[in-house]
C-alpha positions in Angstrom: 132.5 -146.4 63.7 132.1 -143.4 61.3 128.5 -142.3 61.0 127.5 -140.4 57.9 124.3 -138.5 57.1 122.6 -137.9 53.8 124.9 -135.1 52.5 128.1 -137.1 53.3 126.6 -140.3 51.9 126.2 -138.6 48.5 129.9 -138.1 48.4 130.5 -141.8 48.6 128.2 -142.6 45.7 124.9 -143.4 47.5 122.5 -144.9 44.9 125.1 -144.6 42.2 124.9 -148.3 41.9 124.7 -149.5 38.3 126.6 -149.8 35.0 127.4 -147.2 32.5 126.2 -149.5 29.8 122.7 -149.5 31.4 122.6 -145.7 31.1 122.9 -146.0 27.3 120.1 -148.5 27.1 117.8 -146.5 29.4 118.3 -143.2 27.7 117.1 -144.7 24.4 113.5 -144.8 25.5 113.6 -141.9 28.1 114.8 -139.4 25.5 111.7 -140.0 23.4 109.5 -138.9 26.2 111.0 -135.4 26.0 109.4 -135.0 22.5 112.1 -132.4 21.6 114.1 -131.8 18.4 117.8 -132.1 18.3 119.6 -129.1 19.8 117.0 -128.5 22.5 118.3 -127.4 25.9 117.8 -130.0 28.6 118.6 -129.8 32.3 119.8 -132.9 34.2 119.8 -132.3 38.0 121.8 -134.7 40.2 123.7 -135.7 37.1 126.3 -137.7 39.0 129.3 -138.6 36.8 127.3 -137.7 33.7 126.5 -141.2 32.3 123.0 -140.2 31.3 124.0 -136.6 30.3 126.7 -137.9 28.0 124.3 -140.3 26.3 121.7 -137.6 25.8 124.4 -135.2 24.4 125.4 -137.8 21.9 121.9 -137.6 20.5 122.4 -134.0 19.8 120.8 -132.3 22.8 122.3 -129.3 24.5 122.7 -130.7 28.0 123.4 -128.9 31.3 124.2 -131.1 34.3 124.1 -130.0 37.9 125.6 -132.0 40.7 126.4 -131.4 44.4 129.4 -133.8 44.6 132.6 -132.3 43.3 134.3 -135.6 42.2 131.3 -136.4 40.1 131.4 -133.0 38.4 135.1 -133.4 37.6 134.6 -136.9 36.2 131.7 -135.7 34.0 133.6 -132.7 32.7 136.7 -134.8 31.9 134.8 -137.5 30.1 132.8 -134.9 28.1 136.0 -133.4 26.9 137.5 -136.7 26.0 134.4 -137.6 23.9 134.2 -134.2 22.3 130.8 -133.5 23.6 129.2 -130.1 24.3 127.5 -131.1 27.6 128.1 -128.6 30.4 128.5 -129.6 34.0 128.8 -127.5 37.2 128.8 -127.8 40.9 125.7 -126.6 42.6 122.6 -127.5 44.6 119.8 -128.8 42.4 117.4 -127.7 45.0 118.3 -124.1 44.5 119.5 -123.7 40.9 121.6 -120.6 40.1 119.8 -120.4 36.8 117.4 -117.9 35.3 113.7 -118.9 34.9 112.0 -120.3 31.8 115.1 -121.2 29.9 115.0 -125.0 29.4 113.0 -127.0 26.9 113.0 -130.1 29.1 114.3 -131.6 32.3 115.4 -135.2 32.7 116.0 -136.7 36.2 116.7 -140.4 36.1 118.9 -142.7 38.0 117.1 -143.2 41.3 117.6 -139.8 43.0 114.1 -138.5 43.4 112.8 -138.9 46.9 116.3 -138.6 48.6 115.2 -135.3 50.2 113.5 -137.7 52.6 110.1 -136.1 52.8 107.3 -134.9 50.5 107.9 -131.2 51.4 111.5 -131.5 50.1 110.4 -133.2 46.9 107.8 -130.5 46.3 110.5 -127.9 46.7 112.7 -129.7 44.1 109.8 -130.0 41.6 108.9 -126.4 42.1 112.4 -125.3 41.3 112.4 -127.5 38.1 109.1 -125.9 37.1 110.7 -122.5 37.5 113.5 -123.0 35.1 111.3 -124.7 32.4 109.6 -123.0 29.6 105.8 -123.2 29.4 104.6 -126.6 28.0 108.1 -128.1 28.5 108.4 -131.7 29.6 109.8 -133.4 32.6 111.0 -137.0 32.4 111.5 -138.6 35.9 112.4 -142.0 37.1 112.0 -143.1 40.7 111.3 -146.2 42.8 107.7 -147.4 42.7 106.3 -147.9 46.2 104.1 -150.8 45.3 106.9 -152.6 43.5 109.3 -151.9 46.3 107.0 -153.5 48.9 106.1 -156.4 46.5 109.8 -157.5 46.6 110.7 -156.1 50.0 114.0 -157.2 51.6 114.8 -156.1 55.1 118.4 -157.2 54.7 120.4 -157.2 51.6 123.9 -156.6 50.1 124.7 -153.9 47.6 127.8 -152.7 45.7 128.9 -149.1 45.7 130.4 -147.3 42.7 133.9 -148.0 44.0 133.2 -151.7 44.0 133.0 -152.1 47.7 130.3 -154.4 49.2 128.0 -153.1 51.9 125.3 -154.6 54.1 121.9 -152.9 54.0 119.3 -152.9 56.7 115.9 -151.4 55.8 112.8 -150.3 57.7 109.4 -149.2 56.2 107.1 -146.5 57.7 103.7 -146.9 56.1 102.4 -143.7 57.7 105.0 -141.4 56.1 105.9 -143.5 53.0 109.5 -143.4 54.0 112.2 -146.0 53.9 115.0 -145.9 56.5 118.3 -147.5 55.2 121.4 -148.2 57.2 124.4 -149.1 55.0 127.2 -150.8 56.9 130.6 -150.8 55.2 133.9 -152.4 56.6 137.0 -150.3 55.8 140.5 -151.5 55.2 141.5 -149.8 58.5 139.3 -152.3 60.4 136.9 -149.5 61.1 133.3 -149.5 59.9 131.3 -146.8 58.2 127.6 -146.4 58.6 125.4 -144.5 56.1 122.0 -143.5 57.4 119.6 -142.3 54.8 115.8 -141.8 54.7 114.0 -141.5 51.4 110.4 -141.1 50.3 108.8 -143.5 47.9 105.5 -142.8 46.1 102.6 -144.6 44.4 101.6 -143.3 41.0 98.6 -141.6 42.5 100.7 -139.8 45.2 103.2 -138.7 42.5 100.5 -137.4 40.2 99.1 -135.2 43.1 102.5 -133.9 43.9 103.3 -133.0 40.3 100.0 -131.2 40.0 100.7 -129.2 43.1 104.0 -128.1 41.6 102.6 -127.0 38.2 102.9 -130.2 36.2 100.4 -132.5 34.5 101.3 -136.2 34.5 100.9 -137.4 30.9 102.5 -140.9 30.9 103.8 -143.5 33.4 105.7 -146.7 32.6 107.0 -149.6 34.6 110.4 -149.9 32.9 112.8 -148.2 30.4 111.3 -150.6 27.8 107.9 -148.9 28.0 106.2 -151.7 29.9 102.9 -150.9 31.7 103.2 -149.8 35.3 101.9 -152.5 37.7 102.1 -153.5 41.3 105.2 -155.5 40.5 107.1 -152.7 38.7 110.2 -151.8 40.7 110.5 -148.4 39.0 108.3 -145.7 37.6 109.3 -143.8 34.5 107.0 -140.8 34.1 106.5 -138.0 31.7 104.9 -134.7 32.8 104.2 -131.4 31.2 104.6 -128.0 32.7 101.2 -126.3 32.7 
């Protein structure tokens, strides 16, 4: 058995489960929360293969994507060139951005990556870094799993599909004291070997997230339960939030 930790799991597309068409639909509402004119400079950390970044660039924004997985960066760059877009992508650690302070008009982080540091201290470090590169009064648009909704439809065992189309078995455990979810992803390979992903991620209530944002220099201004703008409720699987840098 091959056991992979969090960093290795990113390279295999962890949480990049979804459809490119869904990104186009989701960005339609999310971009409005930026409240920015065309041409504004927007950072997209953990941009993956660039689905959301490309959609935002097509709306006329100047997009900079940062990703820690090289194949994703290459794919995003190639597709951007094919489409004739001006979005820029580079390989780097979104937790320690090689960017000067106070240069972006907005930050958008959507696609289920927030919380993958595994603990509140790591998420606080990430938000603090985003605040550093944002201009004063700039907006942050963030999507993340909603703890209440996650527990409302909790499944200890499930099947998921990775970005390469392979099926994996997922086993989950919930720690109510830390707000962490432990996931084991079991994948059978063609070589008759198995691969095990082990990832711990932190999930938040809206109240916990508001407190964390405030501690990092942001003020929460809106929270929704979907990319259609529905109200946040205990049944909402996701939170889509808008915050402003103080």
